[in-house]
C-alpha positions in Angstrom: 0.9 -45.3 3.0 2.2 -42.1 4.3 2.4 -39.0 2.4 3.9 -35.4 2.4 1.4 -33.0 2.1 1.7 -30.5 5.6 3.9 -29.3 7.5 3.4 -31.9 10.7 3.4 -34.5 7.9 6.8 -33.0 6.3 8.2 -33.3 10.0 7.3 -36.6 10.7 8.8 -37.8 7.5 11.5 -36.7 8.7 11.9 -37.9 11.9 10.7 -41.7 10.1 14.0 -41.5 7.6 17.1 -40.1 10.5 15.1 -42.5 12.9 16.5 -39.8 15.6 14.0 -38.6 17.2 16.5 -36.1 18.9 16.5 -34.2 15.6 12.7 -32.8 17.3 14.4 -29.4 17.8 15.8 -28.6 14.8 13.6 -29.8 11.9 12.2 -26.1 11.3 15.5 -25.1 11.2 16.6 -27.5 8.2 12.8 -26.6 6.7 13.7 -22.8 6.0 17.1 -23.7 5.0 15.6 -26.0 2.5 12.3 -23.6 1.2 15.4 -21.0 0.6 17.4 -23.5 -1.0 14.9 -24.3 -3.1 14.3 -20.9 -4.2 17.7 -20.1 -5.1 17.8 -23.0 -7.1 14.7 -22.7 -8.9 15.8 -18.8 -10.2 19.7 -20.8 -10.9 18.0 -23.7 -13.5 14.8 -21.7 -14.8 16.8 -19.0 -16.2 16.3 -16.2 -13.7 12.7 -17.1 -13.5 10.4 -18.8 -11.0 7.3 -21.4 -11.7 4.2 -21.1 -11.7 3.4 -21.5 -8.2 5.5 -18.6 -7.0 3.2 -16.4 -9.1 1.2 -13.5 -7.2 -1.1 -10.9 -8.6 0.4 -7.1 -7.8 -2.7 -5.5 -7.4 -3.2 -1.9 -8.8 -1.6 0.7 -6.9 -2.0 4.7 -7.8 1.9 5.8 -7.9 1.8 8.5 -4.9 3.0 12.0 -4.3 6.3 10.6 -4.3 6.3 8.4 -7.2 6.6 5.8 -5.7 4.2 2.4 -4.7 4.9 0.0 -2.1 6.2 -3.6 -2.7 5.0 -6.6 -1.5 6.2 -8.2 1.6 6.5 -11.5 -0.3 8.1 -10.0 -3.0 11.4 -11.7 -4.5 11.4 -10.6 -8.3 9.2 -8.8 -10.9 7.2 -11.2 -13.6 5.5 -7.9 -15.5 4.2 -5.5 -14.6 2.4 -2.2 -17.0 1.5 1.2 -16.2 -2.1 3.0 -16.4 -2.8 6.1 -17.1 -4.5 8.8 -19.2 -3.2 8.2 -22.5 -3.7 4.2 -22.2 -1.9 1.0 -20.7 2.2 0.7 -20.9 4.5 -1.6 -20.6 6.9 -1.1 -17.6 10.9 -2.4 -17.9 12.5 -3.5 -14.8 16.0 -1.6 -14.4 18.6 -1.3 -11.8 17.7 1.4 -8.8 21.1 3.1 -10.3 20.3 3.5 -13.4 17.4 4.8 -13.0 18.4 8.0 -10.6 21.3 8.3 -13.0 18.8 8.7 -15.7 16.5 10.5 -14.6 18.0 12.4 -12.0 15.4 15.1 -11.9 12.7 13.6 -9.1 9.5 15.7 -10.5 6.7 15.3 -12.7 9.1 14.7 -16.6 6.2 12.1 -18.5 5.0 9.0 -18.8 7.4 6.0 -16.9 9.0 3.6 -18.9 11.0 1.7 -16.3 10.6 0.4 -12.9 13.1 -0.2 -10.1 12.9 -1.5 -6.4 14.3 1.0 -4.0 14.3 1.8 0.2 11.7 4.6 1.0 13.8 7.8 2.7 10.6 8.4 5.0 9.5 10.9 3.2 6.0 12.0 3.7 3.6 10.1 1.3 0.1 10.7 0.4 -3.0 8.5 1.2 -5.4 7.4 -1.0 -8.4 9.7 -2.6 -10.4 10.4 -5.4 -11.7 13.5 -7.3 -14.8 12.8 -8.8 -16.5 15.4 -11.0 -20.5 15.5 -10.7 -22.7 15.8 -13.7 -26.2 17.5 -13.1 -27.8 16.2 -10.3 -25.5 13.4 -9.6 -26.3 11.8 -6.3 -24.4 8.0 -7.0 -20.2 8.0 -7.0 -18.1 4.2 -7.0 -15.5 5.1 -4.0 -14.5 1.1 -4.1 -10.7 1.9 -4.6 -10.8 3.7 -1.2 -10.0 1.8 2.0 -12.4 3.7 4.8 -13.6 6.9 3.7 -12.0 9.5 6.1 -14.0 12.8 4.5 -15.6 13.8 1.9 -16.0 17.6 0.4 -18.0 19.2 -2.1 -16.1 22.0 -4.2 -13.9 22.4 -1.0 -16.9 22.1 1.7 -16.6 19.2 4.1 -19.9 17.2 4.2 -21.7 15.4 6.9 -22.1 11.5 7.0 -25.7 11.3 7.6 -26.7 14.7 6.8 -25.2 15.1 3.2 -23.9 11.3 2.1 -24.2 7.9 3.2 -22.3 4.9 1.9 -23.2 1.3 1.3 -20.8 -1.1 -0.5 -18.8 0.5 -2.4 -21.0 3.6 -3.4 -21.4 7.0 -1.5 -24.2 8.7 -2.2 -25.3 12.5 -1.8 -27.9 13.7 -0.3 -29.3 15.6 -2.3 -27.9 15.7 -6.2 -24.4 17.6 -7.3 -24.6 21.0 -9.9 -22.7 19.7 -13.1 -19.1 21.0 -12.7 -19.2 20.4 -9.4 -15.7 18.3 -7.7 -16.7 15.9 -5.0 -13.5 14.8 -3.3 -13.5 11.6 -1.1 -10.4 10.9 1.5 -9.4 7.8 2.6 -7.6 6.5 5.4 -6.6 3.1 6.8 -8.8 2.1 9.3 -12.3 4.1 10.2 -12.5 6.1 13.7 -15.4 8.0 15.4 -17.4 10.9 14.5 -19.8 12.9 16.3 -21.9 15.6 15.1 -23.3 18.2 17.4 -25.5 21.2 16.9 -24.6 24.7 18.1 -26.6 26.9 20.2 -26.1 30.7 20.2 -23.2 31.6 21.4 -22.1 27.8 22.6 -18.4 27.6 22.1 -17.6 24.3 24.3 -18.6 20.9 23.5 -18.3 17.7 25.0 -16.5 14.8 23.0 -15.7 12.6 25.7 -17.5 9.6 23.6 -15.0 9.8 21.2 -11.7 7.6 21.2 -8.6 7.9 20.3 -7.0 11.9 19.0 -9.2 14.3 17.2 -8.1 14.1 13.8 -10.0 17.1 12.4 -13.1 19.4 13.5 -15.4 21.5 11.1 -17.7 23.7 11.2 -20.7 24.3 8.9 -17.9 22.7 6.1 -15.5 24.7 7.2 -12.8 22.9 8.4 -11.1 24.3 11.7 -7.6 24.8 12.3 -6.3 22.8 15.5 -4.4 25.5 18.3 -5.7 28.5 16.2 -9.7 27.8 15.6 -10.5 25.2 18.5 -8.4 23.2 21.9 -9.3 20.1 23.3 -8.8 19.5 26.6 -10.4 16.6 29.1 -12.9 15.4 27.1 -14.5 19.0 25.8 -13.4 20.7 22.7 -13.5 24.7 23.0 -14.2 26.9 19.9 -12.1 30.2 19.9 -14.6 32.0 18.5 -18.7 31.2 19.8 -20.9 29.3 17.0 -24.4 30.7 16.2 -27.4 28.7 16.6 -27.9 25.8 14.3 -24.1 25.7 13.2 -22.6 22.0 13.0 -19.9 21.0 14.7 -18.6 17.9 13.5 -15.4 15.8 15.3 -13.6 13.1 13.4 -11.4 10.8 15.8 -8.9 7.8 15.1 -5.8 6.1 16.4 -3.2 8.3 15.3 -2.9 12.5 14.2 -0.1 14.4 13.4 -0.8 18.1 11.6 1.4 21.2 10.6 -0.3 25.0 10.9 1.8 27.3 9.1 0.9 31.0 8.3 2.1 31.8 4.4 3.5 34.9 2.6 1.5 37.0 -0.6 2.5 34.7 -3.4 3.9 31.7 -1.9 3.5 27.9 -2.7 6.6 25.7 -1.4 6.3 24.8 2.3 8.6 22.3 3.9 6.9 19.7 5.7 9.8 17.8 7.5 7.8 17.7 10.7 5.5 15.1 8.9 8.0 12.8 8.5 7.1 8.7 7.8 3.5 10.2 7.7 0.7 9.9 5.1 -0.9 13.4 4.4 -4.2 13.1 4.6 -5.9 16.7 3.7 -4.4 19.9 3.5 -6.5 22.8 4.0 -6.8 26.7 3.0 -8.3 29.2 5.4 -11.1 26.0 6.3 -11.3 25.4 2.4 -10.4 21.8 2.3 -7.8 21.4 -1.0 -7.7 19.2 -3.5 -5.3 16.9 -4.2 -4.6 18.1 -7.8 -3.9 21.6 -5.9 -0.4 20.5 -4.2 2.2 17.9 -5.1 4.7 16.5 -2.6 8.0 16.2 -3.4 10.7 14.5 -0.2 9.6 17.4 2.6 8.2 19.8 0.6 4.5 20.7 -0.6 3.9 23.1 -3.0 0.4 24.4 -4.2 -0.4 25.0 -8.0 -1.2 28.2 -7.0 0.2 30.9 -4.3 -1.4 32.3 -1.7 -2.2 35.7 -0.4 -0.8 36.7 2.7 -2.0 35.7 6.2 -3.5 32.6 5.0 -3.6 29.7 6.9 -2.7 26.5 5.7 -2.9 23.3 7.7 -2.0 20.0 6.8 -3.3 16.6 8.6 -1.3 13.6 8.8 -1.2 9.7 9.6 1.1 7.4 10.9 1.9 5.1 7.8 3.9 2.0 9.3 5.3 1.1 5.9 7.1 4.4 5.6 10.2 2.9 5.5 9.6 -0.1 3.5 10.6 -0.5 0.4 9.2 0.9 -2.7 9.1 1.0 -6.3 10.6 4.0 -8.2 10.1 4.3 -11.7 11.4 6.9 -14.8 10.9 9.1 -16.1 9.0 10.1 -13.1 5.7 10.2 -13.6 3.6 14.2 -15.1 0.1 12.2 -13.9 -1.9 10.7 -12.2 -0.9 6.6 -13.1 -1.7 3.1 -11.7 0.7 0.1 -11.3 -0.3 -3.7 -11.9 1.0 -6.8 -12.6 2.4 -10.1 -11.2 5.4 -11.3 -9.4 7.9 -14.4 -8.3 6.4 -14.7 -4.0 8.4 -15.9 -1.5 6.8 -18.9 0.1 5.8 -19.0 3.6 8.0 -20.8 5.9 6.3 -23.9 6.8 6.0 -23.9 11.1 3.0 -25.5 13.2 1.2 -22.2 12.6 2.3 -21.8 8.2 0.9 -25.4 8.0 1.0 -26.0 4.0 2.5 -23.5 0.9 2.8 -24.5 -2.7 6.1 -26.6 -2.0 4.8 -28.6 0.3 1.4 -29.3 -1.4 2.7 -29.0 -5.4 6.5 -30.5 -5.0 6.5 -32.5 -1.7 9.3 -35.1 -3.0 11.3 -32.6 -3.8 11.0 -30.6 -0.3 11.6 -33.8 1.5 14.9 -34.4 -0.6 16.2 -31.2 0.3 14.8 -30.6 4.1 17.0 -34.4 4.4 19.9 -32.8 2.6 19.7 -30.1 5.3 19.9 -32.7 8.0 22.7 -35.1 6.2 25.1 -31.4 6.7 23.8 -31.1 10.2 24.9 -34.8 10.6 28.2 -34.4 8.6 27.1 -37.5 7.0 28.3 -37.3 3.0 26.7 -40.2 1.7 23.6 -39.0 3.3 24.0 -35.4 1.6 25.1 -37.1 -2.0 22.2 -39.6 -1.6 19.3 -36.6 -0.9 21.1 -34.8 -3.6 20.8 -36.9 -6.0 17.2 -37.0 -5.6 16.5 -33.3 -5.1 17.7 -32.5 -8.2 16.0 -35.2 -10.1 12.8 -33.7 -8.7 13.6 -30.4 -9.2 14.8 -30.4 -12.7 11.6 -32.4 -13.3 9.4 -29.3 -11.7 10.7 -27.1 -14.2 10.1 -28.9 -17.1 6.9 -28.9 -16.4 6.2 -26.0 -15.8 8.2 -24.8 -19.0 5.8 -27.7 -20.7 2.2 -26.1 -19.3 3.2 -22.5 -20.5 4.4 -23.4 -23.7 3.1 -26.8 -24.5 5.2 -30.4 -24.9 4.9 -30.2 -28.9 7.8 -30.3 -31.0 8.4 -26.5 -32.7 7.1 -26.3 -36.3 7.8 -23.9 -39.1 5.4 -23.0 -41.6 6.6 -22.7 -45.3 5.1 -20.7 -47.6 
């Protein structure tokens, strides 16, 4: 007996029930409309909630420098979210976006977030993921499982060189030489790994061939000190030229990637705030002051302004490196009060089922509720054909199947036993 279990069998069932092969070009429209109607009706008939087949896990995300975390592309509605921070785990309550902006108008650190809302990013620069880890005496192994691809690692501000200073295997970064107690290891993430090149300089050498690298140069380091593009070096025709010649035995370390943008600015005495509007829509990878890479704890990012915790001396050079951020204008979650520390967000949400097609052959609707989906598709066909009797007949079948789906879902969560009140 024929059954509906995927896109192909659903498509065939629609043609079999209608006896109209001429409808073939329109079937994808019927399916898309049916899925949208089912999604809306589930929330309408289930007191604003989805069913368990729609639930998805929101993996832990660190709140970025703009006080945001990303919204999943298949987002429909929240189920439950929590916040993890220095003081423990806290429940988050979803509120209207405008309510948060009116109640917490200051978008600067205020306290532990209690509320969350969905908003649209303004395209401000954001901070890429990173880790700062305090080392124990002689410690060599550090867990970097939180990060994507590692862009750079520094120890107390000095850039380390892969293979020479450290190695990465699985989720662990291993230093070649153990750290001293109290030293800080800073590991910066990047969206995708690039290429790197380490060259040992000869006395007075100022030109280095880097044509083996593909993409664009993201940064260059000389013996642990971050070099500033346009100030400390230039690149032309596959050659990197230093402004000041290297000494014998120094190591030039160059990393390339798919995208790069940066800002270099001079400083005034005591200056703390710097305009980084030129990096709008980008992810800031790191900031360096006079060759020393800053820890994320050394600065904050709010809107288009990067603020150093400590003021600088006159004449120092601040170098801020960024990469393209494809999700810079996508929806984001905002919080109230504005986060006052490092927090991560995790939870569960109701997700949008992918629309069935020749390339997306299954989703929960066709595998868990095929009769309901078929009935709703046939409703769409009836509307298309302007067949009132057909619409009415399939509507009843659809509504019955929808009600049973919701009843089964409620029963699976709370059980089917009658309510019992114990009397003391």
